[in-house]
N, C-alpha and C positions, 0 to 999 in steps of 0.2 A: 789676242793680246789687248789688255785694257789700255785706254788712253791715259796719258800721264798729265796730271794737273799740278802746277806749282801754285800754292795758295799764298805765296809771299807777294805782296804788292811790289811792283817794279816801276821805276821811272824809265820810260822809253824816250830817248833823245836822238832825233835825226842828226847825223853828222853833216855839217854844211858842205855842199859841193861833193857829195859822196853818195853811194848807193848802200850805205851801211847805217846801222843804228847802234847806239850804246844802250845797254840795259843795265840799270843799277838797282840791285835789290834794296828796297827801302829800309828794312830793319837791319840786315846783315852788312850792308855796304859792299857786298861783293858785286863785281861787274863783269860783263862780257860784251863783245861786239859781234853783231850778227849781220850778215848780208841779206837784205830783203829781196823781194822779187826784182827782176832786172830793171823794171821801169819805175823804181821808186823815185828816181831823180825827177823833180818837178811835181811830185805828188804832194797833196795837202792832207794832213790828218784832221778828221772832224769828229771822231768818236772812238770809244773802245769799251769793250765789255767781255769778261770771261775768256780772255785769250784771243779775241778778234779785234782788229782795227778797221774803222770805216775810213776810206780814203777816196779822193777824187783827183783827176788830173786836169791839165789845161783844156782838154776837150770836153770837160764836165762829165766824163765817164766815171761811174761810181762803183766801188767794190767793197766787200768785206773780205779781209785777208787775215789768215793766221800766219804770222811771220815765222813761226817755228816749223810748221808743216808745209808751207807754201800753198795751202788750200785757199781757194778763191771762190767767192759767190758774187756774181755780177748783179747789180741792182739797176733799175731803170735810170737812164741818163737824167742829170739835173736839167737838161733842156726840156724835159716834160713837166717840170714843176708848174703848178697853176699860176696864172698871172705873170708869166715870164716869157720873154722872147730875147733872141740874140740879134743885136744890131751892130754891124761893123766889128764883129768879134768881141763885143763887150756884153756883159750881163745887163739887162734892162728890165725894170718893172714899170707898169703903166704910170704910177704916180711919181716916178723919178726920171732924171736923166741917166747917164751912165753910172754904174756902180762897179766896184772892184770884184775880182774873182773870189774874194773872201766873203761873198754874200751869204753863203751857207755857214752858219756858226756852229752847228752841232747835229750829229746823227746818232740816234740811239736805236737799238734793235733788240729783238727777243733773244732769250737765252738759247745756247746751243743751236745756232742757225745752220741750215743746210740749203742746198740749191732749191730743193722742193718744199722747204718749210721754213719760212722766215717772215717776220714783220719788221719794218723799219719806219722810223718817224724822224723827219728832218725839221730843223728850226732855221728859217731863212727869211731874207728880206731886210729892208731898212727904209725909213725909220720904223714903220709898223712891221713887226716880226710875226710871221705866220707859221703854221705847222702843216705838214703834208705827210702822207703815209704811202708806203708801197708794200705789196705782199707778193709772195712767191707765186709765179704764174702770171703776174700782171706785167704790163709794158709801160706803165707811167706812174707818176706820183699823183696822188689825189688830195685835194684840200681837205684837211681834217677839221670839220666844224659841224655843229648841229644847230638847231634852232636856238638853244640856250647858250651857245658859245660863239655866236656871230660877232664880228667887229671887235675882236680881242687882239691885243698885242702881247706876245708871249716872251718870257725871259729864260726859262729853263725847262728841260724835259728829263724824265727819269723812268726807267723800267723797273718794275718790282712785282713779283708774284703774278705774272700774266697780264698786267695792266701798265699803261703808259700814263704817268702823272705829269701834268703840265701846269706851270704857274704863270699868271699874267703880270703885267706891270703894276696892277692894283692889288696884287697878292691874292687873287682868286686861285684856287687849285681845283683842277678837273682830273678825273681818272677815266681814261678811255679804254674800253674793251674792244679790240679790233679782231677778235677771233672769229666772229660771225660774218655773215654776208655784208651787213652794214654796221658802222660804228655805233656803239652805245656809250653814253657818258653818265657819270655820277659826279655831282657837285660835292667836293670834299670840304672846301672852305669858301665861303662867300666873301665878296669884297666888303670892306668896312669903311663907311663914310667918315668915321671918326679917327681913322688912323690906327696905329698900334702902340702899345705901351710895353717898354722893356724895363721891368721893375718900376723905378720912379721916373724914368725918362720917357716922355711921350713924343712919338713921331707923328706929326700931322699927316693928313692924306697926301698933300703935295710932296712931302718928304718921302713917303712910301714909294710914290711913283717916280720922282725925279732924282733923288739923291742916292738911293741904295740899289745896288744890283741884288737880285734874288735868286736863290738856289734851293734845290730840294735834295734831300738825302734820306735814306731809310736804313735802319739798323737791321742786323740779322734776326732780331726778335720782332721786327715789323713796326717799330716806332718810326713815325714820320717827322722829319725835322725841316724847319724853314730857317735858312741862313740869310741874313742881310749883310752885304759887304759894301762899305763906302768905296766907290770906284777908285778914288785916289786917297791914299792914307799917308800919314806922317807919324812915325813912331812916337815922337815926343809930344805931339799935341792931341791926337785923337783918342789914344788909349782904348778903352772898351767900346767907345762909340764907333770904332772902325769895323767891328764885327758884332753882330747880335744873333743869338740862336734861340729859337722857339721850338717846343715840342707840341705836336698835334694832340689836342685833348677834346674830343667831341662833346664831353660833358660840360665844357666851359663855353661862355659867350663873352667876347669872341673866343674862338676855338684854339687860339695859339697861346701856350703857356711858356713864359720866359724861363730859361734854364741857365744855371751857372756851372753845370757839369754834364757830361755825356755818359755817365755810368761806366767809367773805365773803358770807354771807347774813344776813338778818334775818327774824323771824317776826312777823306781825300777828295777834294773838289777840283774840277777842271772841265775840259770838254769830254771827259769820260763819263760813263754812268757812275754816279757818286758811289764811293766805296766806304763802308764802315768796317773798321777792324778793332778787335779786342786788344788792348795794350797789354793784357796779361799774357797773351800768347806770343807777342813780338817784343823782344828786348830792343831798346834803342828808340822806340817810338814814344813820344810824349803822350801822356794820358790827357783826356779832356781837351784835345786840340783840334782845330780845323786847319788842314794843310791845303793851301791854294797853289795850284801849279803855276799860275801867272798873276802876279799882283803888281800894280803900278804904284811905285813908292816915290814920294816927294822927299828929296834930300837937299842939303845945302853944300855946294862945292865952290870954293873960292868966293864965299859970300853971295853966291847966286843960286837960285833954285834950279834943280835938275830933277827929271823924272826917269827912273830906271825900272826895269822889270826884274822881279825876284820871285823865287818860290817862297811864299809867305807862310808863316806858322803863327797861328793865333791861339793863345792859351785862354780858353773860355772861362775856366775857374778863376784865374787870376785877373782876367780882363785886360790882357796886354799882349802886344806883339813880341814874339821871340826875336832876338837879334841875329841868331845864327841862320840867316837865310842865304840861299844860293842865288847869286846874280846870274841872269840869263844874257846871252849874247843878243844884241838888239837886231842883228841881221838874220838870225836863224829862226826856224820854227820853234815855238815853245814845246817843252816836253809834254808828255801825256802819261797819266797814270795807267798802268797796264798790269794785268794778271796773266802771266804766261800759262799756256795750256797746250797739250799735244792732242786734245780731243778733236 
């Protein structure tokens, strides 16, 4: 019997104080509630791809789970991360005092993982964010760096076509091939000392590093996108400056080409491996939009500023935030984009 794959993007939302999750089909708005593995309570989600979730618990045990089949793949404990030690029950890195249990911000892994065949990459640490990888058969996480990638702080990771793409705070992009005995790296985009230009708007180098969060996404046809997101946005004031999107073009210098449309596609961004969907295939999905699972929005309540979490929708073509955004409960884990699969 062949495995069943649901190609409809789904929003997976953990139910507070419960061992269940709500799954809401993004285009159809159909929903169902599913009981996850027994120990889901207290587990933190840190990644998803092709029907699998990356999770870890309070003991820093890490797993990939398929919530529909209850399949599990155990990864090395986060206690084995490089430059890490546990002191008094708290996570500690050498250059810091104590940091919270949320020090791992994202885990991305190869497609169709199995116990005997997987590669995973984690984004961890603060304020300098490092990357580490683990492979099937190994018992620890290994620092992912080469001579050309030392002393970098990373902001996002993405898996596509057998390689892991990583972007630094200075908008450098590296592609790591981890299929061999030792990692190999290709420089996709070099840092630019002059900053970046989005049509007529120039972002100086310090703005690239300090003001905007950076994300990577890839379309089904292999187009690589760079997304800048201002970490705190206000619908009324920022407009198109809240989100900017570039397409990778190796024939240009610099290699990022500003775009005002995504070619009838939309991008789903979060702690998941970024998802590109064709809006021609899914009714109810806005075309040429970037959907953020967790956006910090500044609003005015009783003449005083407040910050709330929303699922943000940005229309790239029109250069504006959509207002029909879903507000998140501040005490709960944010949802995660998920593509259910019975494989």
